N, C-alpha and C positions, 0 to 999 in steps of 0.2 A: 438362227432356227430356234424353236423350242423343244424342249423335252416332249416326248409322246405322252409322257405320264401327268402332265401338267395340264390343267384346265384352262379354258378362257378367262374364267373369274380369278384364278391365281395368279397368272400372267399379269393381267389388268391391274391387280390389288399391288403386286410387288412393282411394277411400273410407276404405279401412283406414287407409292410410297418412297421410291427412291428420287423421285422429283420433289418430295415435300409436299405434294398436294393433299388437302384433305378430299373426303367425297363432295362436300359442298362446293368448293374452289374447282373441282374438276367438272362437275355438273355446270357449275357457271359457263366454263370455256367451251363446254359442248352443248350447251342450250339445252339443258334436260336437268331434271331434279336430283338433288342428293339420294333420294330413296331409290330412284332408278339405278343410279350406279351401285348402290349397295346390294340391291336385288340381283344384279348383272354379276358382280363379285361373289356373291352366295350361291349361283347358279340357279336363282329363282325366276330369271327373266331372261329370254333369250336375246341377245343384241342384235341389232340389224347391221347391214353392210355398210349404211351411211353411218351408225353410230362409230362403228370398227375404224373406218378409215380416219375420221375427225380424231379418235382417240389416239390411233398411231401417230398422226402429225402432232398432236398436242404433247406426247409422251416420249416421241423422239423414238418410236419404233419402226421396223422395217419388214412388214410382214408377220410378225411374231404372233399378233391377234387374228389376222387375215388367215392364217394358216391353219388356226383352230376354228374358225366361224362354221365350216361344215359340220362338226363334229359336236356343235354345242346342242344341248337339250334343255327343254324346260323342267325344271325339278320339282314345280309347285304340284305335285301329285301324291296320292297317298303313299307310304313306304311300300305296301306289298304290290304297287302298280308300276314302280319306278323302272323296272326292267322292261317293261311293254313298249314304251316309247323307242328305247334303243332296238328292239327287236323289229319295230316297223321301219326304222330307218335303215336298217341292213336288209330287209326284205326285198327278194325279188317277186313274191306272190302272197296277197293277204286274202283269205278267205273269211266271211263273217256271216254268221246267221243271227238273225234279231227276230223274236217273236212279238216284241212290244213297242219298240220305238225305231227311228231311223237311225241306220248305224252311225257311231260318233263321227268317223271320217267324212260322211256325207251331210253332216247337221250343218244348219246355217247358224248363224250368232244368235237370232231371237228365238230358234227353236231351242238349241242349247240352254239358252237363260232361262227359257220357260220350264224345261225339264229341271234343271239344276235348282231353281228357285223354290220348288215344293219340298226340297229335302227340309228334314226336321231341323236340322243344324245351320240351315242356311243363313247366312248374313250376306250383305250387299257386297262386302270385299271378298268374301270365299267364292261367291257366284262370279263374279267378274274374273278373278284369278283361274277358277276352273273353265270358264267360257274362253278365256284367251290361252290356257293350256290346251284345249282342244282345238282352237284356230291353228294353233303353232304346229300341232300333230299332222293338220291336214297339208301342211307345207311339203310334205314328201310328194305330193300329185305336182308339184312345181319344179321339182328337180330335172336334171337332164335326163335320167333314167328312174321315171316313176315305177313304182312297182304295179303289176298288175294286181286288180281289186276286184274280186269277185263278190257279190252281197245278195245272199237270200234273205227276204223278210216275209212275214205273215201280212196277209190284205188286212188285217186289224190296225196295222201300221198306219194304213193310209187314212183310216175312218177315225181314229182317236184324234180330237181336235186340240192338240197340243197348243196352248197359246191362242187359240181362237182362228177365225177363218184367214185373216190376213196372214199371220204367222204360216199357216198350213199352206195357203196359195203359195206363199214365196218359197216355202220348203218343196213343194212338190215340182215347182219349175225350176228350182235349184237340182233336184235329182236329174231331170230331164236334159239340162244343160251339162252336167258332170256325165252322163251316159254317152253322150256326144264323143266323150274321149275315148280313142281305140283301147285303152287300158284299163277302161273301168266299165262293168256291166252290173246290172241288178236282176233279179227274178222274184216274182212275188208268188207264194204259196197262198191259194184260193182258201177262203173260210171254209167253202163246203167239203174241203178234205176232213175236216174235224181234227182228232188227235193226230200229232205227227210225234217223231221221235225228239223233236226239240223245242216241244211246247213248254218243258219246264224252264227253260232259259235259255240266254243267248251266249255266244262265244265267238271268238276269232282265230284262226290260225295264220301264223307268220312262217314264211320259209325264205331262207337266204342262204347265199353261198358262204362256206366258211362259218355257219352257226349251226347249233342243232334246231330243229322246227320246235317253236313255242305256241302255246295256246293259252289265250285269255278266257277265264270263265267268269261270266256276269253274276252278281248275286247282290240282293237288295242290301244286305248287311256287310258283307265282307268279301269282294271276288278274289280270284287266286291267278296266279301265272306260273306255268310249269313248262320245262323242256324234258319232262319224264317220258320215254319213248312209248310207255304204255297208255299214259293220258292223251298224247297226242294223236295214237293210233285210234283212239276211241273217239276222240272228236271227229278226226276224218271220217269214221264210218258213220257216225251220226248226221254228218254233212251230207255224204253221200246219200243216206237215206231220206232226208229230207228234200234233196234236191231233185229226186225223181218225181215229187210231186208238184214241183213250181211249173208255172206258166212259163213258155218260152219268153225270150227277151222281147221280142217285137208285141207280144201280147201284154207283158208286163208294163211296157211303156204306154201302150194304149189304154190300159186300165187308169195308170196314174194322170194321164190327161183327162180321162173322164171324171174322176174324183175330183181334179183340181177345178174343173169346170163347175162341179157342184158347189166346192166352197166360193167359187167367185160369185155365182148366182146368190149366195147368202150374205155377202158382204154389203 
């Protein structure tokens, strides 16, 4: 059994070195690239269960890596953001408000790629790493005890054609599929409301047993993560203030279907 303080990458590297295998040699045995082995060892790529079982067979391990697999997280995120994926994984409830874009945990790959590609510093590799990180975060919905996820977003999120008509059709259809799950819901704040308490920026609140509530605040230049009680309380008050203006769930779903149909007509 492994020491709880050890990471998956550290255990993998130690076992690889103990057998005298280079990253290249291990990659060949696992039918993957040397770079993938290196990324996993450095905590920048999340290993799959298939990779884990094959690595254990090759390295003579008996559950050491498999034991750590549920706790692995993708680390290719800005330093200020690194605590948030951990909070998401431990959360039993996540609430989010987004005034401009579809919430990250509900984004399709193509929608996320279109959003990330417009960053002034975007390179192809940076975009693909960021998209993969976002996709990995979405895996919390596939665990045995997925969190409750309550999303509020502004109607303008539906009207902004991120990536064009095809991407938006796919994204809105994805929203409708996700909301079929009993743990996921979204509500839309209509444009006719005008200004709301959250018009200046989006945020998310994560709540979990055995951890303080966390809030992630969006910003164009540099977001922030906080577990300060006063910051979390303020975010909860703002969320509740926005929520009172939102359409009921069934009306929100109908609106998404109507907007998706309009995008479909323009394809």
